[in-house]
C-alpha positions as CSV (number, residue, x, y, z in Angstrom):
1,X,-0.5,42.1,-8.6
2,X,-0.6,41.3,-4.9
3,X,2.4,39.3,-3.7
4,X,3.3,37.4,-0.6
5,X,3.8,39.0,2.8
6,X,7.3,40.0,3.8
7,X,7.3,37.9,7.0
8,X,6.3,34.6,5.2
9,X,8.8,31.8,4.9
10,X,9.5,31.1,1.2
11,X,10.1,27.6,-0.3
12,X,11.2,27.1,-3.9
13,X,9.4,24.1,-5.5
14,X,10.8,24.6,-9.0
15,X,13.0,26.9,-11.1
16,X,13.0,27.1,-14.9
17,X,16.2,28.9,-15.9
18,X,15.0,29.7,-19.4
19,X,11.3,30.1,-20.2
20,X,9.7,31.7,-23.2
21,X,6.3,33.5,-23.0
22,X,4.0,33.9,-26.1
23,X,0.9,35.8,-27.0
24,X,-1.8,33.3,-27.8
25,X,-5.0,33.5,-29.9
26,X,-8.4,33.1,-28.3
27,X,-9.4,29.5,-27.6
28,X,-11.8,28.0,-30.1
29,X,-15.0,26.4,-28.8
30,X,-14.6,22.8,-27.7
31,X,-11.0,22.7,-28.7
32,X,-7.8,22.7,-26.7
33,X,-4.7,24.9,-27.2
34,X,-2.1,24.1,-29.8
35,X,1.4,25.6,-29.7
36,X,1.6,25.5,-33.5
37,X,-1.1,28.2,-33.6
38,X,1.0,30.7,-31.6
39,X,3.0,31.8,-34.6
40,X,6.8,31.9,-34.7
41,X,7.9,30.0,-31.6
42,X,11.5,31.2,-32.1
43,X,10.3,34.8,-31.6
44,X,8.7,34.9,-28.1
45,X,7.0,37.8,-26.4
46,X,9.3,37.6,-23.4
47,X,12.2,35.4,-22.1
48,X,13.3,34.9,-18.5
49,X,13.1,32.5,-15.6
50,X,10.1,31.0,-13.9
51,X,9.8,30.0,-10.3
52,X,7.1,28.1,-8.3
53,X,7.2,29.6,-4.8
54,X,5.3,28.1,-1.8
55,X,4.5,30.1,1.3
56,X,2.0,29.7,4.1
57,X,-0.6,31.8,2.2
58,X,-0.3,29.6,-0.9
59,X,1.7,28.8,-4.1
60,X,2.4,31.2,-7.0
61,X,4.0,30.8,-10.4
62,X,6.2,33.8,-11.0
63,X,7.8,34.9,-14.3
64,X,10.9,37.1,-13.5
65,X,13.8,38.7,-15.2
66,X,16.7,36.3,-14.9
67,X,19.2,39.1,-14.1
68,X,17.3,41.7,-12.0
69,X,14.5,39.5,-10.6
70,X,11.9,42.0,-11.8
71,X,8.4,40.5,-11.9
72,X,6.9,40.1,-15.4
73,X,3.7,38.1,-14.5
74,X,2.3,36.0,-11.7
75,X,-0.3,33.3,-11.4
76,X,-1.6,32.1,-8.1
77,X,-1.9,28.3,-8.2
78,X,-5.0,26.8,-6.7
79,X,-5.4,23.0,-7.1
80,X,-9.1,23.3,-7.0
81,X,-9.0,25.7,-10.0
82,X,-5.7,25.0,-11.8
83,X,-4.3,27.9,-13.7
84,X,-2.0,25.7,-15.9
85,X,-3.1,23.7,-18.9
86,X,-1.0,21.6,-21.2
87,X,-1.3,22.1,-25.0
88,X,-2.4,19.2,-27.3
89,X,0.5,19.1,-29.7
90,X,3.6,19.3,-27.4
91,X,4.9,18.3,-24.0
92,X,7.1,21.5,-23.7
93,X,4.3,24.1,-23.9
94,X,1.6,25.2,-21.6
95,X,-1.1,27.9,-21.2
96,X,-1.0,29.8,-18.0
97,X,-3.8,32.1,-16.6
98,X,-2.2,35.1,-14.9
99,X,-3.9,37.8,-12.9
100,X,-3.1,41.5,-12.2
101,X,-5.4,43.7,-10.1
102,X,-8.4,41.5,-10.8
103,X,-7.7,41.3,-14.5
104,X,-7.1,37.9,-16.2
105,X,-5.0,37.1,-19.2
106,X,-3.9,33.8,-20.8
107,X,-0.3,33.5,-22.0
108,X,1.7,30.7,-23.7
109,X,4.7,29.3,-21.9
110,X,7.4,27.1,-23.4
111,X,10.5,25.2,-22.0
112,X,13.7,24.7,-24.0
113,X,14.1,21.2,-22.7
114,X,11.5,18.4,-22.1
115,X,13.2,17.6,-18.8
116,X,12.3,21.0,-17.5
117,X,8.7,20.6,-18.5
118,X,8.6,17.2,-16.8
119,X,10.0,18.6,-13.5
120,X,7.5,21.5,-13.8
121,X,4.6,19.0,-13.9
122,X,6.0,16.9,-11.0
123,X,6.4,20.0,-8.8
124,X,2.7,20.9,-9.4
125,X,1.5,17.3,-8.8
126,X,3.5,17.0,-5.6
127,X,2.0,20.2,-4.2
128,X,-1.5,19.1,-5.3
129,X,-1.1,15.8,-3.4
130,X,0.0,17.7,-0.2
131,X,-2.9,20.2,-0.6
132,X,-5.5,17.4,-0.9
133,X,-4.1,15.6,2.1
134,X,-4.3,18.9,4.1
135,X,-7.9,19.5,3.0
136,X,-9.0,16.0,3.7
137,X,-7.0,14.8,6.8
138,X,-7.4,11.1,7.8
139,X,-9.6,10.2,10.7
140,X,-8.1,10.1,14.1
141,X,-6.5,6.8,15.0
142,X,-8.2,7.0,18.5
143,X,-11.6,6.8,16.9
144,X,-10.8,3.9,14.6
145,X,-10.3,0.5,16.1
146,X,-7.1,-1.3,15.1
147,X,-7.6,-4.1,12.6
148,X,-5.1,-6.2,14.6
149,X,-7.2,-6.1,17.8
150,X,-10.2,-8.5,17.8
151,X,-13.6,-7.0,18.5
152,X,-15.6,-7.8,21.7
153,X,-15.1,-7.4,25.4
154,X,-11.7,-8.2,26.9
155,X,-11.4,-11.3,29.1
156,X,-10.0,-10.9,32.6
157,X,-7.4,-13.6,33.2
158,X,-6.3,-12.3,36.7
159,X,-6.5,-14.6,39.7
160,X,-9.2,-13.7,42.2
161,X,-8.8,-14.1,45.9
162,X,-8.6,-17.7,46.9
163,X,-8.2,-19.0,43.3
164,X,-5.3,-21.3,42.4
165,X,-4.1,-22.9,39.3
166,X,-1.9,-26.0,38.4
167,X,0.5,-26.6,35.6
168,X,0.8,-30.0,33.9
169,X,4.2,-30.7,32.4
170,X,4.0,-33.2,29.5
171,X,6.3,-36.3,29.8
172,X,6.5,-36.2,33.6
173,X,4.8,-39.3,35.1
174,X,3.9,-39.5,38.8
175,X,6.7,-41.1,40.8
176,X,6.1,-44.3,42.6
177,X,8.3,-46.1,45.1
178,X,7.2,-49.7,45.2
179,X,8.7,-52.0,47.8
180,X,11.7,-54.1,46.9
181,X,11.1,-57.7,46.5
182,X,14.1,-59.7,47.8
183,X,13.3,-62.4,45.3
184,X,13.2,-60.0,42.4
185,X,10.4,-58.3,40.6
186,X,8.0,-55.6,41.9
187,X,6.5,-55.8,45.2
188,X,3.0,-55.1,43.8
189,X,3.0,-58.4,42.0
190,X,4.7,-60.4,44.7
191,X,2.9,-59.4,47.8
192,X,-0.8,-59.4,48.5
193,X,-2.6,-56.5,50.0
194,X,-3.8,-58.3,53.0
195,X,-4.4,-56.6,56.3
196,X,-1.2,-58.0,57.9
197,X,2.0,-56.1,57.7
198,X,4.1,-59.1,56.6
199,X,4.2,-59.6,52.8
200,X,3.5,-63.0,51.5
201,X,6.1,-65.0,49.5
202,X,5.3,-66.3,46.1
203,X,4.4,-69.9,45.9
204,X,7.4,-72.3,45.9
205,X,8.2,-74.4,42.9
206,X,6.6,-77.8,42.6
207,X,9.8,-79.7,43.5
208,X,12.1,-78.2,46.0
209,X,15.2,-79.7,47.4
210,X,16.5,-79.1,50.9
211,X,18.8,-76.2,50.0
212,X,16.0,-74.3,48.3
213,X,13.8,-74.7,51.4
214,X,16.6,-73.3,53.6
215,X,17.0,-70.3,51.3
216,X,13.3,-69.5,51.4
217,X,13.2,-69.8,55.2
218,X,16.1,-67.4,55.5
219,X,14.4,-64.9,53.3
220,X,11.2,-65.2,55.2
221,X,13.0,-64.6,58.5
222,X,14.8,-61.5,57.1
223,X,11.5,-60.1,55.9
224,X,9.9,-60.8,59.3
225,X,12.7,-59.0,61.1
226,X,12.4,-56.0,58.9
227,X,8.8,-55.6,59.7
């Protein structure tokens, strides 16, 4: 049975410390394998360890002597054509298709503990997922537009030569500096907008005494001097 190259990097995906191998009867038509049909399960054909080894050239399931490491059987694992099949009546037993110099044979395999059979399944499933991802790589991100970027041409918000813009700040009213009315109030309501520069006084009260008239005259003179 042809093995890996000596210069390949080896990665161990799973190790079964104690595995039993059985000789199995031919598969009946339209029926799956059953471990109870393998005879005395306490008297296996072979006992040893089993390793799933990954290298750049592929993955192999190897049955080896636990002490010397001597190879007993080997199965190249191809996710497109799996060489491992679970039996119908137990979760600890499997049927494995092994090859040697172009010859195929089917052997039964059993784990002592269910946790080992579970880890064995997980190791094969993880490798199958990676193999499928490698065979069907996702499309390049440069060719696929981002869903966060809206479609359509981009707008140019840069200022061209000679263009300006203004900013309106809410809550800021235009300042005004109305003239001060010496009699109180705003100048806009007290003075008329006539052509002369001297503002007009508001009309006097209906009845004015002499002191009120003097005050008004003084104010009028002050305003006249200021202008």
